[in-house]
C-alpha positions in Angstrom: 0.0 0.0 0.1 2.9 2.5 0.8 4.5 1.8 -2.7 1.0 2.6 -4.4 0.4 5.7 -2.4 4.2 6.9 -3.2 3.5 6.4 -6.9 0.1 8.1 -6.9 1.9 11.1 -5.2 4.4 11.1 -7.8 1.8 11.0 -10.5 -0.1 13.9 -9.0 2.9 16.2 -9.3 2.7 16.1 -13.1 -1.1 15.1 -13.4 -2.7 17.9 -11.6 -0.8 20.7 -13.6 -1.4 18.9 -16.7 -5.1 18.9 -16.0 -5.2 22.6 -15.3 -3.5 23.7 -18.5 -5.8 21.3 -20.5 -8.8 22.9 -18.9 -7.4 26.3 -19.9 -7.8 25.3 -23.5 -11.5 24.2 -23.0 -12.9 27.4 -24.6 -10.7 27.1 -27.7 -11.8 23.1 -27.9 -15.5 24.1 -27.5 -15.1 26.6 -30.4 -13.5 23.9 -32.6 -16.3 21.4 -31.8 -19.0 24.0 -32.6 -17.4 24.7 -35.8 -17.8 20.9 -36.6 -21.2 20.8 -35.5 -20.3 18.9 -32.2 -20.8 19.1 -28.7 -18.9 17.7 -25.7 -20.8 17.4 -22.4 -19.6 17.6 -18.7 -19.2 13.8 -18.7 -16.9 13.7 -21.6 -14.9 16.8 -20.4 -14.5 15.0 -17.1 -13.2 11.9 -18.8 -10.7 13.9 -21.0 -9.3 15.5 -18.0 -8.9 11.9 -16.2 -7.2 10.8 -19.4 -4.7 13.6 -19.7 -4.0 13.1 -15.9 -3.2 9.3 -16.2 -1.1 10.1 -19.3 1.0 12.6 -17.6 0.9 10.7 -14.4 2.6 7.8 -16.4 5.0 10.0 -17.9 6.0 11.3 -14.5 6.7 8.1 -12.6 8.8 6.5 -15.6 10.6 9.4 -16.8 12.0 10.6 -13.4 15.9 10.4 -13.7 17.9 7.8 -11.6 20.0 9.4 -9.1 23.0 8.0 -7.1 24.2 8.9 -3.5 27.8 10.1 -3.2 29.5 10.9 0.3 29.9 14.6 0.0 28.1 17.5 1.6 26.9 20.8 0.2 23.7 22.8 0.0 22.1 20.1 -2.1 23.1 17.3 0.2 24.6 14.1 -0.9 22.3 13.3 -4.0 23.7 14.0 -7.4 22.4 13.2 -10.8 24.0 10.3 -12.4 25.2 11.6 -15.8 27.7 8.8 -17.1 26.7 5.5 -18.4 29.1 2.7 -18.0 28.5 1.5 -21.6 25.9 2.2 -24.1 24.2 -1.2 -23.7 23.9 -1.0 -20.0 20.4 -1.2 -18.7 19.0 -2.1 -22.1 17.3 -5.3 -23.1 16.2 -5.9 -26.6 15.3 -9.4 -26.1 11.7 -10.2 -26.2 10.2 -12.2 -23.3 13.6 -12.1 -21.3 12.0 -10.4 -18.2 9.2 -13.0 -18.2 11.8 -15.7 -17.8 13.2 -13.7 -14.9 9.8 -13.3 -13.4 9.5 -17.0 -13.6 12.7 -17.6 -11.9 11.8 -15.1 -9.2 8.5 -16.9 -8.6 10.2 -20.3 -8.3 12.8 -18.9 -6.0 10.5 -17.3 -3.4 10.4 -13.8 -4.7 6.8 -13.8 -5.5 5.5 -10.6 -4.0 7.7 -8.1 -5.7 7.6 -9.9 -9.1 3.8 -10.0 -9.0 3.6 -6.5 -8.1 5.9 -5.5 -10.8 4.1 -7.5 -13.3 0.8 -6.2 -12.5 2.0 -2.7 -12.1 3.2 -2.7 -15.7 -0.1 -3.9 -16.7 -2.3 -1.5 -14.6 -0.7 1.5 -15.3 -1.4 1.4 -18.8 -5.1 0.3 -18.6 -6.3 3.8 -18.6 -4.4 4.5 -21.8 -6.5 1.7 -23.5 -9.7 2.3 -21.8 -10.3 6.2 -22.3 -9.4 6.3 -26.1 -12.3 3.7 -26.5 -14.6 5.5 -24.3 -14.2 9.0 -25.2 -13.9 8.7 -29.1 -15.9 6.8 -31.8 -14.6 4.1 -33.9 -13.1 2.4 -31.0 -11.1 -0.8 -31.6 -8.5 -2.8 -29.5 -6.0 -1.6 -32.3 -6.3 1.9 -31.4 -6.0 1.2 -27.8 -2.9 -0.9 -28.4 -1.5 1.9 -30.5 -1.9 4.6 -27.8 -0.5 2.2 -25.1 2.4 0.8 -27.1 3.3 4.3 -28.7 3.3 5.8 -25.2 5.4 2.9 -23.8 7.9 3.2 -26.7 8.3 6.9 -25.9 8.8 6.1 -22.3 11.3 3.3 -22.9 13.4 5.4 -25.3 13.2 8.2 -22.7 14.3 6.1 -19.9 17.7 5.4 -21.7 18.6 9.1 -21.4 17.6 9.3 -17.7 19.7 6.2 -16.7 16.6 3.8 -16.2 16.2 0.5 -17.5 15.0 0.3 -21.2 13.2 -2.9 -21.9 11.3 -4.3 -24.8 9.3 -6.6 -22.5 7.8 -3.5 -20.8 6.4 -2.2 -24.0 5.0 -5.8 -24.5 3.3 -5.5 -20.9 2.2 -1.9 -21.3 0.6 -2.8 -24.6 -1.2 -5.6 -23.1 -2.3 -3.4 -20.2 -3.8 -1.0 -22.8 -5.6 -3.7 -24.5 -7.0 -4.8 -21.1 -8.2 -1.4 -21.0 -10.1 -1.8 -24.1 -11.6 -5.0 -22.8 -12.6 -3.2 -19.7 -14.5 -0.7 -22.0 -16.2 -3.6 -23.7 -17.6 -4.7 -20.2 -18.9 -1.2 -19.4 -20.4 -0.8 -23.1 -22.2 -4.2 -22.6 -23.6 -3.8 -19.2 -24.2 0.1 -19.1 -24.5 1.0 -22.9 -26.3 4.2 -22.2 -23.8 5.5 -19.8 -20.8 4.6 -22.2 -22.5 6.6 -24.9 -22.8 9.8 -22.9 -19.0 10.0 -23.1 -19.1 10.6 -26.9 -19.2 13.8 -28.6 -22.8 14.3 -30.0 -24.0 16.4 -33.0 -25.4 19.7 -32.1 -28.6 19.1 -34.1 -28.8 15.5 -32.2 -28.4 16.8 -28.7 -32.0 17.4 -28.2 -33.1 13.8 -28.8 -31.6 12.6 -32.1 -29.1 10.0 -32.9 -25.5 10.7 -31.5 -23.1 11.5 -34.4 -19.6 11.0 -34.9 
C-alpha cells in the first residue's frame, strides 16, 4: 500500500498541472467542436481530464531520472544526478520475453510478491491509456488502444535510456497488453451500461435534443 501511495503522489505532481493547463484550452476546444457541429458534455470533459492526468502521471513516474548517492556535503546534500553511463548497452534489453523468464525464476525462488507487484503494475498503469480512447472517441477498436498504449510505452522506454533507467522491450509488451486490457474493460462497460458509455461521446449539435448521436 505504501508503494502504491508513493507512486500516486509522484503521478499527481505532473497530473494536476497537466489537467489545469488542459482545462485552460477548453473554450478553444469548444469553439472548434462547434465549428464541426459537435458538442462535448460534462461527462466527456471529465473523462478527457482524467485521461490527460493518467497520461502525464505515467510520464512522471517513468521518466524521473535515476540518482546516485555520493559521500559529499553541500547545500544540495549528498544526492547527485548520475550523468555517465558505463556502456551504451547497460540497462538495455532488446530480447523479447527475457523479463518473463526472470519473473518465472523469481517466482520459483520465493520472490513472488515483488515479482507479482511489478508484473501487475506494468499492466495496470497502462489500462487507462487503452480504456479512455475507446470510451471518449468513436470508432473504438483494440488496435487503437494498443497503438496509444504501445506508442506511449515506446516513447517512455526510449526516454528512460537517457535518464539512466532500464529500457526493456518486455515493458513495451506488458504496457501494450495493459492498454488492450483497458479496451476489454471498455467492452464490459459498453455491454452492461451502454447508455452510460454513450454519454461520454461527442454528439452532433442538432442531435443533442434527442436525435441519434453523431461522430
